[in-house]
N, C-alpha and C positions, 0 to 999 in steps of 0.2 A: 504493500500500500504506500503510495507516495506521501511524503511529508505534508501535513496539513490537509490531507484528503478528508479526514473526518469533519472538517469545518465547512465542507462544501454545502452550499444551500442552493436548491433549485430556484431558478428565476421564475419559472412558470410551472404551476401544478394544476392538474385537471382531476376532478373527482366524479365518478359515477356513484351517486348517493343511493345505494341499493339496500333494501331490507326493511323499508317502512311498513309494508303490508304484513310481512312475516312477524315483525316486532309486535304489531297490533294483534295479530292472530294468536300469538302466544299468551296474550293478555285477555283474550276473548272479547276484543273490541273491534269495531269496523276499521277498514283500511284507512279511512280518513283520519282516524285517531293517530295512526302511525305517521301520516304525513305532517300533521300538526306537531307531533313530537320531534320530527326531524328538523324543525326550525331551530331548535336549540343547538343542534349539531352544526347548522349553517353558521350561527353566530360564533360558535367555538372555532370553526375553520377560518372565519374572517379575522377574529382576534389573534389566532395563532399566526396567520400569514402576516399580519401587520407587525407582530412582535419579532418574527424571524426574518423580516426583510424580504419576503417573497414579493416579486413585482406584479405577477398576474395569477389570479385564482379563477379557474373556469369550472363551473358546476353544471352538471347535466341534470336539469330540473324536469324537462318534459320532452321526450323524443317525438319525432314525427309518427312513430308507431304507437305511441301511447293513446292516440285518438281511438284505437281499437279496444280500449278497456271499457268496462261497463259505464254507461252514461252517468250513473250516480257518482262514480268515483271521479270521472273527468269533471263533472260539475263541482264537486267538492274541491278539487285541485284548483279550478279557476277561481272559486270563492276565496280559497286560501291565498292565492297569488295577490288578489285585490287587497285583502286585509294586510298581508305582509308588506305590500308596497306602501300602504297608508301608515303602517306602524314603524317600519324600519328605515325608510329612505332618509329621513332627516338625521337620524343618528349616524348612518353610514356617511352621509354628506359631512357631518361634523367631524368625523374621523378621517376625512380626506380620501374616502373611497370613491372611485369612479365606477359607476354601474353601466354595464352594457348588456343588452339582451341580444343574443345571437341566434338566428334562425329565421324562418319564414313567418313574420309577425302578422301577415295579412289574414291568416286563418283565425285569429282571435277576435272576440267581440270588440266593437269600437271602444267601449268604455275601458276595457283592460288594455287594449293597444295604446290608447291615449295616456293611461297611467304609466305604461312602460316608457313611452317616448318622453313623457314629462320627467321621469326619474333620470333618464339618460341626459336630458338637457340640463337638469338641475346640478348634476354632478360632473358635467363634462370637463370642468377645469381642475378637477382633483388629480393628485398624482401619488398619494401614499400607497394605493393598491388598485390595480385594475381587477374589478370583480365582474367576470363575464358569466352571465346566466344563459345557458343554452335551452331554448324553449322552441318547440316545434322544429327541432333541429335533427338532422341526420348527416352522417359523414358523406354518404353518397350524394345527398342533396347538395352539400357544400361543394364537392368536386364538380357536380353538374352545373351549379350556378357560376362557378369560377370559369368553366369552359365556355358557358354562354356569354359571360362578360368579355372574355378574350375574343370570342368570335365577333361580337359587336365592335370591339376596338379594331379588329382587322378590317371589318366592313367600313369603318370610318377612316381607314388609311393610316392608322397610328403605327402599325408595323405589319410586316408580311407574315403570312401563315408559316413559312419555313423558319421564321425567327421565334416562333413560339416554343420555348423550352420549359423545363421544370422551374427554373428561377423566375421566369416571367409569369407563368401560370400561378405560382405561389402568391404573387402579389394580389390576386383576385380572390383568394381563399379567405374565409373568415379568420380574424385575429392576425392578419398579415402584418399589422403595425405593432405587434407585441412580441416579446421574446419567444423564441422557439420553445415548444413544449419539452420540458425536461422530465417530469414525473407524472405518470398516470396512476391514480389510486382507484381501486374499486372495492367497495365494502360489500358485506352480505354473503361472502363465500363463493360467489360465481366467478368463473375464470374465463371471461370473454369481454370483448370491447363494445359489443352491442351497437355497432354503427356510429360510434362516437369519435369525432376528430380523426377520421381515417388518414387524411393527408398529413395532419400535424403529428401523428403518432409514429412516423417513420423511424425516428431515432430516440424516442422517449423510453425511459425506464418504466417497467410495469410492476406494480405492487398490488397484491391482493390480500385482503384480510377477511376473516370470518365474522368480524364484528358487524352487527346490523347498524345501519346509519344512525338511528336515534341514540345509540349507545356510544357513538364516536365522540371522544373528547380530545383535549390537547395532548394528553399522554399517548393516545393512539396515533395521532398525527406525527408526534415526535418519533415514534417507532418507525414510521414510514420514512421520515427524513434521515434517520440514522441508517436505515437499510440502504437508502439512496447514496449516502456518503461513502458506503463501502463498495459501491459498484465501480468497475473500471469501464469508462465510456470510451470506446475505441473508434467509433465512426468508420469502420472498415479497415483501420490500421491494425498492426500487431501490438501485442502488449509491450514489446521492447520499444517500438516507436513511440508509444504513449509515454513510457517511462523516460525516454531520452528527451522528450519535449517538455517534461515537467520541470 
């Protein structure tokens, strides 16, 4: 392990907040009870990120596939989003958190969409932490919308089709203006990425924990960062090359 490696802190952390429904089921409560309980873990993650100096925190709140869940659960989630925006935005703003909702916002009811846009506008000048909330988001959707934007730019004559490479396409993907994704965390015991940040995950470190999201606290997140600090990130190079570059 290179000297000082244990002090490495990821600049960008993404979390799949899984396990709310199972947490509620264990307590013989409806799934919506688990989603409400998960709000405490969100606050823990934000406070932890601010204290550790993480620049960007991306949370997978609602995937494009989640619309297929029972209508009662989707309705409860939408109501929860509204209440959370009303309750949390001012405090986040006071702590210097910049809020961004990432995904296809057009699918949401106008009232909720307006609240999201208002939260982004209110916090746009903050720089202590980028808090990205992925809603109606899918990794394949992200790649498709990036390709669509690139095609439009080609049509406008901004560059030629044979000039479209990975670097240029990446500028159209969500979160392109933020640090590359360093650490992906999934709670709840599942070992898959579930169509989340497929483009951005290319060289991220993956960390899975059995802890259900409502039970995640700062100690749990610290374990993830400790594990990350022990990884050797080679980006296609050999271990010897990494050691010599240190």
